[in-house]
PDB file of N, CA, C and O in Angstrom:
ATOM      1  N   MET A   1     136.717 100.246 129.781  1.00  0.00           N
ATOM      2  CA  MET A   1     137.439  99.061 130.213  1.00  0.00           C
ATOM      3  C   MET A   1     138.456  98.709 129.208  1.00  0.00           C
ATOM      4  O   MET A   1     138.174  98.695 128.010  1.00  0.00           O
ATOM      5  N   ASN A   2     139.664  98.417 129.667  1.00  0.00           N
ATOM      6  CA  ASN A   2     140.758  98.075 128.771  1.00  0.00           C
ATOM      7  C   ASN A   2     141.198  96.666 129.118  1.00  0.00           C
ATOM      8  O   ASN A   2     141.892  96.437 130.109  1.00  0.00           O
ATOM      9  N   ILE A   3     140.791  95.746 128.299  1.00  0.00           N
ATOM     10  CA  ILE A   3     141.151  94.313 128.516  1.00  0.00           C
ATOM     11  C   ILE A   3     142.260  93.969 127.539  1.00  0.00           C
ATOM     12  O   ILE A   3     142.145  94.191 126.333  1.00  0.00           O
ATOM     13  N   HIS A   4     143.331  93.423 128.084  1.00  0.00           N
ATOM     14  CA  HIS A   4     144.437  92.963 127.214  1.00  0.00           C
ATOM     15  C   HIS A   4     145.135  91.791 127.814  1.00  0.00           C
ATOM     16  O   HIS A   4     145.012  91.525 129.009  1.00  0.00           O
ATOM     17  N   GLY A   5     145.869  91.086 126.994  1.00  0.00           N
ATOM     18  CA  GLY A   5     146.527  89.880 127.461  1.00  0.00           C
ATOM     19  C   GLY A   5     145.728  88.617 127.135  1.00  0.00           C
ATOM     20  O   GLY A   5     144.702  88.680 126.458  1.00  0.00           O
ATOM     21  N   ILE A   6     146.184  87.528 127.599  1.00  0.00           N
ATOM     22  CA  ILE A   6     145.551  86.232 127.341  1.00  0.00           C
ATOM     23  C   ILE A   6     144.464  85.949 128.391  1.00  0.00           C
ATOM     24  O   ILE A   6     144.722  85.906 129.594  1.00  0.00           O
ATOM     25  N   LEU A   7     143.255  85.760 127.886  1.00  0.00           N
ATOM     26  CA  LEU A   7     142.143  85.356 128.774  1.00  0.00           C
ATOM     27  C   LEU A   7     141.772  83.920 128.413  1.00  0.00           C
ATOM     28  O   LEU A   7     141.468  83.617 127.260  1.00  0.00           O
ATOM     29  N   VAL A   8     141.800  83.070 129.382  1.00  0.00           N
ATOM     30  CA  VAL A   8     141.593  81.614 129.089  1.00  0.00           C
ATOM     31  C   VAL A   8     140.204  81.194 129.513  1.00  0.00           C
ATOM     32  O   VAL A   8     139.841  81.341 130.680  1.00  0.00           O
ATOM     33  N   PRO A   9     139.399  80.660 128.558  1.00  0.00           N
ATOM     34  CA  PRO A   9     138.125  80.080 128.925  1.00  0.00           C
ATOM     35  C   PRO A   9     138.361  78.721 129.597  1.00  0.00           C
ATOM     36  O   PRO A   9     138.961  77.831 128.994  1.00  0.00           O
ATOM     37  N   ILE A  10     137.903  78.558 130.815  1.00  0.00           N
ATOM     38  CA  ILE A  10     138.170  77.327 131.577  1.00  0.00           C
ATOM     39  C   ILE A  10     136.930  76.485 131.646  1.00  0.00           C
ATOM     40  O   ILE A  10     135.817  76.996 131.775  1.00  0.00           O
ATOM     41  N   VAL A  11     137.126  75.202 131.560  1.00  0.00           N
ATOM     42  CA  VAL A  11     136.019  74.244 131.763  1.00  0.00           C
ATOM     43  C   VAL A  11     135.932  73.945 133.293  1.00  0.00           C
ATOM     44  O   VAL A  11     136.889  74.128 134.046  1.00  0.00           O
ATOM     45  N   THR A  12     134.751  73.485 133.690  1.00  0.00           N
ATOM     46  CA  THR A  12     134.574  73.131 135.088  1.00  0.00           C
ATOM     47  C   THR A  12     134.627  71.620 135.223  1.00  0.00           C
ATOM     48  O   THR A  12     133.788  70.925 134.650  1.00  0.00           O
ATOM     49  N   PRO A  13     135.579  71.103 135.955  1.00  0.00           N
ATOM     50  CA  PRO A  13     135.665  69.654 136.130  1.00  0.00           C
ATOM     51  C   PRO A  13     134.607  69.169 137.118  1.00  0.00           C
ATOM     52  O   PRO A  13     134.305  69.838 138.106  1.00  0.00           O
ATOM     53  N   PHE A  14     134.059  68.011 136.835  1.00  0.00           N
ATOM     54  CA  PHE A  14     133.056  67.386 137.731  1.00  0.00           C
ATOM     55  C   PHE A  14     133.578  66.031 138.224  1.00  0.00           C
ATOM     56  O   PHE A  14     134.373  65.384 137.542  1.00  0.00           O
ATOM     57  N   ASP A  15     133.132  65.608 139.406  1.00  0.00           N
ATOM     58  CA  ASP A  15     133.513  64.303 139.918  1.00  0.00           C
ATOM     59  C   ASP A  15     132.460  63.287 139.411  1.00  0.00           C
ATOM     60  O   ASP A  15     131.520  63.642 138.701  1.00  0.00           O
ATOM     61  N   LYS A  16     132.653  62.041 139.797  1.00  0.00           N
ATOM     62  CA  LYS A  16     131.777  61.002 139.294  1.00  0.00           C
ATOM     63  C   LYS A  16     130.366  61.115 139.783  1.00  0.00           C
ATOM     64  O   LYS A  16     129.482  60.460 139.230  1.00  0.00           O
ATOM     65  N   ASN A  17     130.101  61.925 140.810  1.00  0.00           N
ATOM     66  CA  ASN A  17     128.744  62.186 141.304  1.00  0.00           C
ATOM     67  C   ASN A  17     128.130  63.415 140.754  1.00  0.00           C
ATOM     68  O   ASN A  17     127.012  63.762 141.135  1.00  0.00           O
ATOM     69  N   GLY A  18     128.797  64.091 139.878  1.00  0.00           N
ATOM     70  CA  GLY A  18     128.284  65.254 139.204  1.00  0.00           C
ATOM     71  C   GLY A  18     128.507  66.595 139.967  1.00  0.00           C
ATOM     72  O   GLY A  18     127.993  67.642 139.573  1.00  0.00           O
ATOM     73  N   ALA A  19     129.275  66.520 141.048  1.00  0.00           N
ATOM     74  CA  ALA A  19     129.600  67.738 141.823  1.00  0.00           C
ATOM     75  C   ALA A  19     130.874  68.347 141.237  1.00  0.00           C
ATOM     76  O   ALA A  19     131.704  67.651 140.652  1.00  0.00           O
ATOM     77  N   VAL A  20     131.008  69.671 141.411  1.00  0.00           N
ATOM     78  CA  VAL A  20     132.188  70.317 140.930  1.00  0.00           C
ATOM     79  C   VAL A  20     133.429  69.747 141.655  1.00  0.00           C
ATOM     80  O   VAL A  20     133.451  69.679 142.883  1.00  0.00           O
ATOM     81  N   ASP A  21     134.413  69.355 140.920  1.00  0.00           N
ATOM     82  CA  ASP A  21     135.637  68.772 141.453  1.00  0.00           C
ATOM     83  C   ASP A  21     136.585  69.965 141.818  1.00  0.00           C
ATOM     84  O   ASP A  21     137.432  70.371 141.022  1.00  0.00           O
ATOM     85  N   VAL A  22     136.405  70.487 143.019  1.00  0.00           N
ATOM     86  CA  VAL A  22     137.138  71.692 143.468  1.00  0.00           C
ATOM     87  C   VAL A  22     138.645  71.538 143.430  1.00  0.00           C
ATOM     88  O   VAL A  22     139.318  72.441 142.933  1.00  0.00           O
ATOM     89  N   PRO A  23     139.226  70.430 143.934  1.00  0.00           N
ATOM     90  CA  PRO A  23     140.671  70.290 143.870  1.00  0.00           C
ATOM     91  C   PRO A  23     141.248  70.341 142.462  1.00  0.00           C
ATOM     92  O   PRO A  23     142.292  70.947 142.224  1.00  0.00           O
ATOM     93  N   THR A  24     140.544  69.688 141.526  1.00  0.00           N
ATOM     94  CA  THR A  24     140.997  69.727 140.132  1.00  0.00           C
ATOM     95  C   THR A  24     140.845  71.127 139.562  1.00  0.00           C
ATOM     96  O   THR A  24     141.734  71.598 138.854  1.00  0.00           O
ATOM     97  N   LEU A  25     139.741  71.805 139.852  1.00  0.00           N
ATOM     98  CA  LEU A  25     139.542  73.159 139.414  1.00  0.00           C
ATOM     99  C   LEU A  25     140.625  74.092 139.936  1.00  0.00           C
ATOM    100  O   LEU A  25     141.109  74.956 139.204  1.00  0.00           O
ATOM    101  N   GLN A  26     141.005  73.923 141.193  1.00  0.00           N
ATOM    102  CA  GLN A  26     142.079  74.729 141.741  1.00  0.00           C
ATOM    103  C   GLN A  26     143.364  74.524 141.012  1.00  0.00           C
ATOM    104  O   GLN A  26     144.073  75.488 140.727  1.00  0.00           O
ATOM    105  N   LYS A  27     143.701  73.244 140.687  1.00  0.00           N
ATOM    106  CA  LYS A  27     144.886  72.925 139.928  1.00  0.00           C
ATOM    107  C   LYS A  27     144.882  73.579 138.549  1.00  0.00           C
ATOM    108  O   LYS A  27     145.908  74.090 138.099  1.00  0.00           O
ATOM    109  N   LEU A  28     143.729  73.565 137.878  1.00  0.00           N
ATOM    110  CA  LEU A  28     143.636  74.167 136.580  1.00  0.00           C
ATOM    111  C   LEU A  28     143.882  75.691 136.664  1.00  0.00           C
ATOM    112  O   LEU A  28     144.655  76.271 135.901  1.00  0.00           O
ATOM    113  N   VAL A  29     143.176  76.305 137.642  1.00  0.00           N
ATOM    114  CA  VAL A  29     143.326  77.766 137.818  1.00  0.00           C
ATOM    115  C   VAL A  29     144.791  78.108 138.110  1.00  0.00           C
ATOM    116  O   VAL A  29     145.359  79.006 137.488  1.00  0.00           O
ATOM    117  N   ASN A  30     145.404  77.382 139.069  1.00  0.00           N
ATOM    118  CA  ASN A  30     146.781  77.666 139.439  1.00  0.00           C
ATOM    119  C   ASN A  30     147.738  77.473 138.258  1.00  0.00           C
ATOM    120  O   ASN A  30     148.709  78.215 138.117  1.00  0.00           O
ATOM    121  N   SER A  31     147.465  76.487 137.421  1.00  0.00           N
ATOM    122  CA  SER A  31     148.344  76.229 136.242  1.00  0.00           C
ATOM    123  C   SER A  31     148.267  77.405 135.285  1.00  0.00           C
ATOM    124  O   SER A  31     149.286  77.809 134.725  1.00  0.00           O
ATOM    125  N   PHE A  32     147.070  77.967 135.084  1.00  0.00           N
ATOM    126  CA  PHE A  32     146.941  79.122 134.226  1.00  0.00           C
ATOM    127  C   PHE A  32     147.642  80.343 134.823  1.00  0.00           C
ATOM    128  O   PHE A  32     148.326  81.081 134.114  1.00  0.00           O
ATOM    129  N   ILE A  33     147.469  80.548 136.107  1.00  0.00           N
ATOM    130  CA  ILE A  33     148.150  81.668 136.801  1.00  0.00           C
ATOM    131  C   ILE A  33     149.627  81.522 136.672  1.00  0.00           C
ATOM    132  O   ILE A  33     150.322  82.497 136.389  1.00  0.00           O
ATOM    133  N   ASP A  34     150.146  80.301 136.875  1.00  0.00           N
ATOM    134  CA  ASP A  34     151.592  80.087 136.780  1.00  0.00           C
ATOM    135  C   ASP A  34     152.129  80.343 135.397  1.00  0.00           C
ATOM    136  O   ASP A  34     153.309  80.666 135.255  1.00  0.00           O
ATOM    137  N   LYS A  35     151.318  80.214 134.376  1.00  0.00           N
ATOM    138  CA  LYS A  35     151.731  80.472 133.000  1.00  0.00           C
ATOM    139  C   LYS A  35     151.574  81.929 132.624  1.00  0.00           C
ATOM    140  O   LYS A  35     151.936  82.326 131.516  1.00  0.00           O
ATOM    141  N   GLY A  36     151.025  82.753 133.554  1.00  0.00           N
ATOM    142  CA  GLY A  36     150.960  84.167 133.337  1.00  0.00           C
ATOM    143  C   GLY A  36     149.802  84.723 132.560  1.00  0.00           C
ATOM    144  O   GLY A  36     149.912  85.791 131.959  1.00  0.00           O
ATOM    145  N   VAL A  37     148.671  84.005 132.561  1.00  0.00           N
ATOM    146  CA  VAL A  37     147.496  84.521 131.851  1.00  0.00           C
ATOM    147  C   VAL A  37     147.003  85.795 132.537  1.00  0.00           C
ATOM    148  O   VAL A  37     147.223  86.006 133.730  1.00  0.00           O
ATOM    149  N   ALA A  38     146.346  86.618 131.767  1.00  0.00           N
ATOM    150  CA  ALA A  38     145.824  87.867 132.306  1.00  0.00           C
ATOM    151  C   ALA A  38     144.484  87.699 133.018  1.00  0.00           C
ATOM    152  O   ALA A  38     144.117  88.482 133.894  1.00  0.00           O
ATOM    153  N   GLY A  39     143.762  86.646 132.610  1.00  0.00           N
ATOM    154  CA  GLY A  39     142.484  86.413 133.259  1.00  0.00           C
ATOM    155  C   GLY A  39     141.919  85.061 132.907  1.00  0.00           C
ATOM    156  O   GLY A  39     142.377  84.417 131.963  1.00  0.00           O
ATOM    157  N   ILE A  40     140.929  84.628 133.656  1.00  0.00           N
ATOM    158  CA  ILE A  40     140.255  83.332 133.413  1.00  0.00           C
ATOM    159  C   ILE A  40     138.772  83.601 133.248  1.00  0.00           C
ATOM    160  O   ILE A  40     138.166  84.302 134.058  1.00  0.00           O
ATOM    161  N   VAL A  41     138.181  83.035 132.182  1.00  0.00           N
ATOM    162  CA  VAL A  41     136.773  83.225 131.870  1.00  0.00           C
ATOM    163  C   VAL A  41     136.048  81.969 132.303  1.00  0.00           C
ATOM    164  O   VAL A  41     136.174  80.930 131.654  1.00  0.00           O
ATOM    165  N   ALA A  42     135.297  82.041 133.376  1.00  0.00           N
ATOM    166  CA  ALA A  42     134.516  80.909 133.913  1.00  0.00           C
ATOM    167  C   ALA A  42     133.069  81.031 133.488  1.00  0.00           C
ATOM    168  O   ALA A  42     132.530  82.128 133.344  1.00  0.00           O
ATOM    169  N   CYS A  43     132.451  79.869 133.290  1.00  0.00           N
ATOM    170  CA  CYS A  43     130.983  79.738 132.906  1.00  0.00           C
ATOM    171  C   CYS A  43     130.723  80.603 131.673  1.00  0.00           C
ATOM    172  O   CYS A  43     129.692  81.267 131.569  1.00  0.00           O
ATOM    173  N   GLY A  44     131.652  80.582 130.770  1.00  0.00           N
ATOM    174  CA  GLY A  44     131.459  81.307 129.514  1.00  0.00           C
ATOM    175  C   GLY A  44     130.778  80.482 128.464  1.00  0.00           C
ATOM    176  O   GLY A  44     129.761  79.848 128.748  1.00  0.00           O
ATOM    177  N   THR A  45     131.292  80.466 127.278  1.00  0.00           N
ATOM    178  CA  THR A  45     130.667  79.722 126.179  1.00  0.00           C
ATOM    179  C   THR A  45     131.377  78.418 125.890  1.00  0.00           C
ATOM    180  O   THR A  45     131.461  77.995 124.737  1.00  0.00           O
ATOM    181  N   THR A  46     131.879  77.786 126.912  1.00  0.00           N
ATOM    182  CA  THR A  46     132.517  76.481 126.730  1.00  0.00           C
ATOM    183  C   THR A  46     131.502  75.348 126.616  1.00  0.00           C
ATOM    184  O   THR A  46     131.871  74.187 126.441  1.00  0.00           O
ATOM    185  N   GLY A  47     130.238  75.692 126.716  1.00  0.00           N
ATOM    186  CA  GLY A  47     129.190  74.731 126.474  1.00  0.00           C
ATOM    187  C   GLY A  47     128.823  73.783 127.604  1.00  0.00           C
ATOM    188  O   GLY A  47     128.179  72.761 127.366  1.00  0.00           O
ATOM    189  N   GLU A  48     129.215  74.101 128.811  1.00  0.00           N
ATOM    190  CA  GLU A  48     129.023  73.176 129.911  1.00  0.00           C
ATOM    191  C   GLU A  48     127.894  73.600 130.883  1.00  0.00           C
ATOM    192  O   GLU A  48     127.546  72.842 131.789  1.00  0.00           O
ATOM    193  N   TYR A  49     127.344  74.770 130.701  1.00  0.00           N
ATOM    194  CA  TYR A  49     126.359  75.260 131.677  1.00  0.00           C
ATOM    195  C   TYR A  49     125.194  74.298 131.864  1.00  0.00           C
ATOM    196  O   TYR A  49     124.695  74.140 132.978  1.00  0.00           O
ATOM    197  N   TYR A  50     124.764  73.667 130.807  1.00  0.00           N
ATOM    198  CA  TYR A  50     123.628  72.776 130.888  1.00  0.00           C
ATOM    199  C   TYR A  50     123.887  71.558 131.809  1.00  0.00           C
ATOM    200  O   TYR A  50     122.934  70.901 132.229  1.00  0.00           O
ATOM    201  N   THR A  51     125.133  71.257 132.120  1.00  0.00           N
ATOM    202  CA  THR A  51     125.459  70.103 132.964  1.00  0.00           C
ATOM    203  C   THR A  51     125.388  70.437 134.437  1.00  0.00           C
ATOM    204  O   THR A  51     125.415  69.530 135.269  1.00  0.00           O
ATOM    205  N   TYR A  52     125.300  71.700 134.786  1.00  0.00           N
ATOM    206  CA  TYR A  52     125.276  72.101 136.179  1.00  0.00           C
ATOM    207  C   TYR A  52     123.952  71.658 136.826  1.00  0.00           C
ATOM    208  O   TYR A  52     122.882  71.815 136.239  1.00  0.00           O
ATOM    209  N   HIS A  53     124.040  71.115 138.013  1.00  0.00           N
ATOM    210  CA  HIS A  53     122.815  70.803 138.770  1.00  0.00           C
ATOM    211  C   HIS A  53     122.289  72.111 139.330  1.00  0.00           C
ATOM    212  O   HIS A  53     123.071  72.985 139.704  1.00  0.00           O
ATOM    213  N   LYS A  54     120.992  72.252 139.390  1.00  0.00           N
ATOM    214  CA  LYS A  54     120.393  73.524 139.800  1.00  0.00           C
ATOM    215  C   LYS A  54     120.884  73.958 141.194  1.00  0.00           C
ATOM    216  O   LYS A  54     120.994  75.155 141.462  1.00  0.00           O
ATOM    217  N   LYS A  55     121.174  73.010 142.066  1.00  0.00           N
ATOM    218  CA  LYS A  55     121.626  73.356 143.425  1.00  0.00           C
ATOM    219  C   LYS A  55     123.089  73.872 143.403  1.00  0.00           C
ATOM    220  O   LYS A  55     123.550  74.490 144.363  1.00  0.00           O
ATOM    221  N   SER A  56     123.797  73.605 142.301  1.00  0.00           N
ATOM    222  CA  SER A  56     125.201  74.048 142.201  1.00  0.00           C
ATOM    223  C   SER A  56     125.303  75.503 141.811  1.00  0.00           C
ATOM    224  O   SER A  56     126.297  76.170 142.098  1.00  0.00           O
ATOM    225  N   VAL A  57     124.260  75.993 141.150  1.00  0.00           N
ATOM    226  CA  VAL A  57     124.296  77.354 140.572  1.00  0.00           C
ATOM    227  C   VAL A  57     123.763  78.325 141.640  1.00  0.00           C
ATOM    228  O   VAL A  57     122.642  78.198 142.133  1.00  0.00           O
ATOM    229  N   LYS A  58     124.610  79.285 141.966  1.00  0.00           N
ATOM    230  CA  LYS A  58     124.160  80.300 142.963  1.00  0.00           C
ATOM    231  C   LYS A  58     124.153  81.678 142.268  1.00  0.00           C
ATOM    232  O   LYS A  58     125.184  82.140 141.780  1.00  0.00           O
ATOM    233  N   TRP A  59     123.011  82.301 142.235  1.00  0.00           N
ATOM    234  CA  TRP A  59     122.862  83.613 141.595  1.00  0.00           C
ATOM    235  C   TRP A  59     122.870  84.716 142.643  1.00  0.00           C
ATOM    236  O   TRP A  59     122.756  85.893 142.301  1.00  0.00           O
TER     237      TRP A  59
END
């Protein structure tokens, strides 16, 4: 595997009810794409996994 370029660790935005804020997440992803990043690292080591509700995580 040859990984190169900028890979951005992204946080997951939540709404006031604790659900993933999909419209805001889409804006974040699109803004990184518009800036030319090579990839986006989701659910990495940004320290937010513990905030996910069990029903939100799909394995």
